[in-house]
C-alpha positions in Angstrom: -31.9 -45.3 66.6 -29.2 -47.6 65.4 -26.2 -46.1 63.6 -24.5 -49.4 63.1 -22.0 -48.8 66.0 -21.6 -50.8 69.2 -23.0 -49.2 72.3 -20.2 -48.1 74.7 -20.5 -47.5 78.4 -18.5 -45.0 80.2 -17.7 -43.7 83.7 -16.6 -40.2 84.7 -14.1 -40.5 87.5 -14.7 -37.8 90.2 -11.6 -35.5 89.9 -11.6 -34.8 93.6 -8.1 -34.3 95.0 -9.1 -34.6 98.7 -8.4 -38.4 98.4 -5.4 -38.4 96.1 -5.4 -42.0 94.9 -9.2 -42.5 94.8 -9.7 -41.3 91.2 -7.0 -43.7 90.0 -8.5 -46.6 92.0 -11.9 -45.9 90.6 -10.6 -45.8 87.0 -8.8 -49.1 87.4 -11.9 -50.7 89.0 -14.1 -49.4 86.1 -11.7 -51.0 83.6 -11.8 -54.3 85.5 -15.6 -54.2 85.4 -15.5 -53.8 81.6 -16.4 -50.2 81.3 -15.5 -49.0 77.7 -14.8 -45.3 78.3 -13.2 -43.6 81.3 -13.5 -39.9 81.6 -12.7 -36.9 83.8 -14.6 -33.6 83.9 -12.6 -30.4 83.6 -13.4 -27.8 86.2 -10.5 -25.4 86.0 -11.8 -23.0 88.6 -12.6 -25.6 91.3 -9.5 -25.8 93.5 -10.1 -29.2 95.0 -10.3 -30.9 91.6 -7.5 -32.2 89.6 -6.8 -30.8 86.2 -8.6 -33.1 83.7 -5.7 -33.7 81.3 -3.2 -34.4 84.2 -5.7 -36.8 85.7 -6.3 -38.5 82.3 -2.6 -38.9 81.9 -2.3 -40.6 85.3 -5.3 -42.8 84.4 -3.6 -43.8 81.1 -0.5 -44.9 83.0 -2.6 -47.2 85.3 -5.0 -48.7 82.8 -4.6 -50.8 79.6 -7.4 -49.6 77.3 -7.0 -46.4 75.2 -10.6 -45.1 75.5 -10.5 -42.0 77.6 -12.7 -38.9 77.3 -12.9 -35.4 78.8 -16.0 -33.6 79.7 -16.8 -29.9 80.2 -13.9 -28.3 78.3 -14.2 -24.5 78.4 -12.2 -22.2 76.2 -8.5 -22.9 76.8 -7.3 -21.1 79.9 -4.3 -19.8 78.1 -6.6 -17.9 75.8 -8.1 -15.9 78.6 -6.4 -12.6 77.7 -7.3 -12.9 74.1 -10.9 -13.8 74.8 -11.4 -10.4 76.4 -10.2 -8.4 73.4 -12.6 -7.1 70.8 -12.7 -9.2 67.6 -11.2 -12.3 69.3 
C-alpha cells in the first residue's frame, strides 16, 4: 500500500559492548552506504549491551544524518517502583 511517503531503509546497530567501537563503526558504515535510519535496541537487563540512548548519542556524534530510532523500549526503568503499586 502506498501512503505517499518515501520508503526508508534502516539498520539496527548491535548494542554489544564486548567490542566497544564496533557499534559506532557499523553506524558510520551504514550511513556511508546510504541507509536512512540507524537504530539501537534497548535491552536494559542485558549486561553486555550498551544503554540504547547512550549508544544513540554516541552514534549521533559520529554521523551526519538526524534519523535515529530506538527499538524495544520497555516502561521506563525509573518507574519500576511505581509500576508495582496498585493503581499505577
